[in-house]
C-alpha positions in Angstrom: 0.0 0.0 0.0 1.5 3.3 -1.1 0.9 6.0 1.6 1.3 9.7 1.9 1.6 11.6 5.2 0.8 15.3 5.3 3.8 17.4 6.5 3.3 18.8 10.0 4.2 22.2 8.6 0.8 22.3 6.9 -0.9 22.4 10.3 1.1 25.2 12.0 -0.9 28.2 13.1 -4.4 26.9 12.4 -7.0 29.1 14.1 -8.6 27.7 17.2 -6.9 24.3 16.9 -4.4 24.2 19.7 -4.8 20.5 20.4 -1.9 18.0 21.0 -1.7 15.3 18.3 -1.9 11.6 19.3 -1.2 8.7 17.0 -2.1 5.0 16.7 -0.6 2.5 14.3 -3.1 0.2 12.7 -1.5 -2.3 10.4 0.1 -0.1 7.6 -1.6 3.2 8.5 -1.0 5.7 11.2 -4.2 7.2 12.6 -4.3 10.6 14.2 -6.7 11.5 17.1 -7.2 14.2 19.7 -7.5 13.2 23.3 -8.7 16.1 25.5 -10.2 16.3 28.9 -10.0 13.9 31.9 -9.3 10.3 31.0 -11.3 8.8 33.9 -14.6 10.6 33.1 -17.3 10.1 30.5 -15.9 9.5 27.0 -17.3 11.5 24.1 -16.3 10.2 20.7 -16.7 12.7 17.9 -16.4 11.3 14.3 -16.3 13.5 11.3 -17.3 12.7 7.7 -16.6 13.7 4.1 -14.4 15.6 3.3 -13.6 17.2 6.7 -11.3 16.3 9.6 -11.1 16.8 13.3 -10.8 20.6 12.8 -14.6 20.5 12.3 -15.0 19.8 16.0 -12.7 22.6 17.3 -15.6 24.6 18.6 -17.1 21.7 20.5 -14.1 20.1 22.1 -13.3 22.8 24.7 -16.9 23.0 25.9 -17.4 19.3 26.3 -13.9 18.9 28.0 -14.6 21.8 30.3 -17.8 20.1 31.4 -15.6 17.3 32.8 -15.6 14.8 30.0 -12.9 13.1 28.0 -13.1 14.0 24.3 -11.6 11.7 21.6 -11.7 12.9 18.0 -10.1 10.8 15.3 -9.2 11.7 11.8 -10.5 9.1 9.4 -7.8 7.4 7.3 -7.3 9.6 4.2 -8.1 12.8 6.2 -6.6 15.3 8.5 -3.3 14.2 10.1 -4.0 10.5 9.5 -2.2 8.6 6.8 -3.5 8.8 3.2 -3.3 5.8 1.0 -2.7 7.0 -2.6 -4.9 4.5 -4.4 -8.6 4.7 -4.3 -8.8 0.9 -4.3 -7.2 0.9 -0.8 -10.3 2.4 0.7 -13.4 0.4 1.4 -16.4 1.0 3.7 -15.3 -2.1 5.7 -11.8 -0.8 6.1 -13.0 2.5 7.5 -15.1 0.6 10.0 -12.2 -1.6 10.9 -9.7 1.3 11.3 -12.0 3.2 13.6 -13.0 0.0 15.5 -9.3 -0.6 16.1 -9.0 2.9 17.6 -11.9 2.3 19.9 -10.5 -1.1 21.0 -6.8 -0.2 21.3 -7.7 2.9 23.4 -10.2 0.6 25.3 -12.9 3.3 25.1 -15.9 2.5 27.3 -19.2 4.1 28.3 -18.9 6.1 25.0 -21.3 8.9 24.0 -21.0 8.9 20.2 -21.6 12.1 18.2 -21.6 11.4 14.5 -22.2 13.4 11.4 -22.1 12.5 7.7 -19.8 9.5 7.2 -19.2 9.7 10.9 -22.6 8.0 11.2 -22.1 5.5 8.5 -19.0 4.4 10.3 -19.8 5.2 13.9 -23.3 3.6 14.0 -21.8 0.4 12.6 -19.1 0.4 15.3 -21.7 1.0 18.0 -24.0 -1.8 16.7 -21.1 -4.2 16.5 -19.6 -3.2 19.9 -22.8 -2.5 21.9 -21.1 -2.9 25.3 -18.8 0.0 24.7 -21.5 2.6 23.9 -23.8 4.3 26.3 -25.4 7.1 24.3 -25.6 8.2 20.7 -26.2 11.6 19.0 -26.9 11.4 15.3 -26.5 14.7 13.3 -27.0 15.0 9.6 -26.2 11.4 8.9 -27.8 8.1 7.9 -27.0 4.3 7.7 -27.9 3.2 4.1 -28.7 -0.3 3.0 -29.2 0.4 -0.7 -32.9 -0.3 -0.5 -34.1 3.1 -1.7 -33.7 4.9 -5.0 -30.5 7.0 -5.1 -31.3 10.7 -5.3 -30.2 12.5 -8.5 -28.3 15.0 -6.4 -26.2 12.3 -4.9 -25.5 10.7 -8.3 -24.2 14.1 -9.4 -22.0 14.3 -6.4 -20.6 10.9 -7.2 -19.8 11.9 -10.7 -18.3 15.2 -9.6 -16.0 13.4 -7.1 -14.6 11.2 -9.8 -14.4 13.7 -12.7 -13.5 17.1 -11.4 -9.9 17.9 -12.1 -9.5 19.8 -8.8 -11.3 18.5 -5.7 -11.4 21.7 -3.7 -12.1 20.5 -0.1 -12.4 23.9 1.6 -14.7 25.2 -1.1 -16.8 22.0 -0.9 -17.2 22.4 2.9 -18.0 26.1 2.5 -20.7 25.3 0.0 -22.3 23.0 2.6 -22.7 25.9 5.1 -25.3 28.6 5.3 -23.0 31.3 6.5 -20.1 32.7 4.6 -16.8 31.0 5.5 -13.6 32.9 5.9 -10.6 32.3 3.7 -8.6 31.3 6.9 -11.1 28.5 7.7 -11.3 27.3 4.1 -7.5 27.1 4.1 -7.6 25.0 7.3 -9.9 22.5 5.7 -7.5 22.4 2.7 -4.4 22.0 5.0 -4.4 18.1 5.0 -4.2 18.0 1.2 -1.0 19.6 -0.2 -1.9 18.3 -3.7 -4.5 16.2 -5.5 -2.6 13.0 -4.9 -3.4 13.3 -1.2 -7.2 13.2 -1.9 -7.8 9.6 -3.0 -9.8 9.0 0.3 -11.9 12.1 -0.1 -12.6 11.4 -3.8 -13.7 7.8 -3.3 -15.9 8.3 -0.3 -19.1 9.1 -2.3 -18.6 5.9 -4.3 -18.5 3.8 -1.1 -22.0 4.7 0.0 -24.2 1.6 -0.5 -26.7 2.4 -3.3 -28.0 -1.1 -4.0 -29.0 -4.1 -1.8 -26.2 -6.1 -3.2 -23.5 -3.6 -2.3 -20.8 -5.3 -0.1 -21.6 -2.9 2.7 -25.4 -3.3 2.5 -25.6 -6.6 4.4 -23.4 -5.5 7.4 -25.5 -2.3 7.5 -28.7 -4.3 7.6 -27.3 -6.3 10.5 -26.4 -3.0 12.2 -30.0 -1.9 11.8 -31.2 -5.1 13.3 -29.3 -4.1 16.4 -30.4 -0.4 16.3 -34.0 -1.4 16.0 -33.6 -3.0 19.5 -31.4 -0.2 20.8 -32.9 1.1 24.0 -30.0 3.2 25.2 -30.4 7.0 24.9 -30.3 8.1 21.3 -30.7 11.7 20.3 -31.1 13.3 16.8 -29.8 16.8 16.1 -30.2 17.5 12.4 -30.0 21.0 10.9 -32.7 22.9 9.1 -30.8 23.6 5.9 -29.2 20.3 4.8 -30.8 19.0 1.7 -28.6 15.9 1.8 -30.0 14.3 5.0 -33.3 16.2 5.5 -35.9 13.9 7.1 -33.3 11.4 8.3 -34.0 12.3 11.9 -37.6 11.2 11.7 -36.4 7.8 10.3 -34.1 7.3 13.3 -36.9 8.4 15.7 -39.3 6.0 14.1 -37.1 2.9 14.2 -34.8 3.2 17.3 -36.5 2.6 20.7 -33.8 4.7 22.5 -35.0 7.8 20.8 -38.3 7.8 22.8 -38.6 10.5 25.4 -35.5 12.4 24.2 -35.3 16.1 23.5 -34.7 15.9 19.7 -33.5 19.1 18.3 -33.5 20.9 14.9 -30.4 23.1 14.7 -31.5 26.4 13.1 -29.5 28.3 10.5 -27.0 25.5 9.7 -26.2 23.5 6.6 -24.7 20.1 6.3 -21.6 20.9 8.4 -23.5 22.0 11.4 -20.5 21.6 13.7 -18.8 24.4 11.8 -21.7 26.8 12.1 -23.3 25.8 15.4 -20.5 24.1 17.3 -21.0 25.7 20.7 -24.8 25.0 20.6 -24.1 21.3 19.7 -21.5 21.0 22.4 -24.0 22.2 25.0 -26.6 19.9 23.6 -24.2 16.9 24.1 -23.3 18.0 27.6 -27.0 18.3 28.5 -27.8 15.0 26.9 -25.2 13.3 29.1 -26.5 15.0 32.2 -30.1 14.1 31.4 -29.3 10.5 30.8 -26.8 9.6 33.5 -27.1 6.6 35.8 
């Protein structure tokens, strides 16, 4: 496997990202993660999606840590400070699940409150369903867990084609386009920082192609098995979708309908935010997570 590693110099001086890096070796790849707060307290696991990295959670981490919780924030393989295999064929849905499962197991994370958005849910919900004993609560935000049973929206097909055909996959610009508010050049540059050139972007480019779009997709059966678990999930499960995300609109109702643990929870619609609601409403989401833990403690 040919691997690229983003030079540390690319991450110097990023605004509001003062966190110490931590690394975990998983087979051939090195995974980066943040580890803030107190290690003997409640563990909050924040998982990002496409095409962002742990920088997306910079506004949430201090608030959750200051509330007395441990905050673990990995960079998915191919993103952030984690290693970046060069060939798209080196990325599969299952490998992403395996890589993040390894992180959870090697760090021996327990009593986890999972916050997941975008691909963070496609990966994180699988891990939770396959490692039930390690997870205590879940917050799902602008995410889903597809099994390929439904017709693929035209907008998503266009996104798939764009990811494969555009000469320049401009990550900062893509994230900015998924926000309601204007994004500063400084923040756009921070989202571009992990990718010095196009050859670093194989993981970001292939992600749209890994979403199961037919029942026979290799990931569809494992996702169906995960849903079998989630349909019996009676631990606290909260939805916090935004009001301006055309990609996942309505997904919160689907979770609420199917997962027993959603009953009686204070489900929230985050106002004035697009797909990347952590970028636009990070402090609000962080307070929501803290309150969710407080309201669902033993």
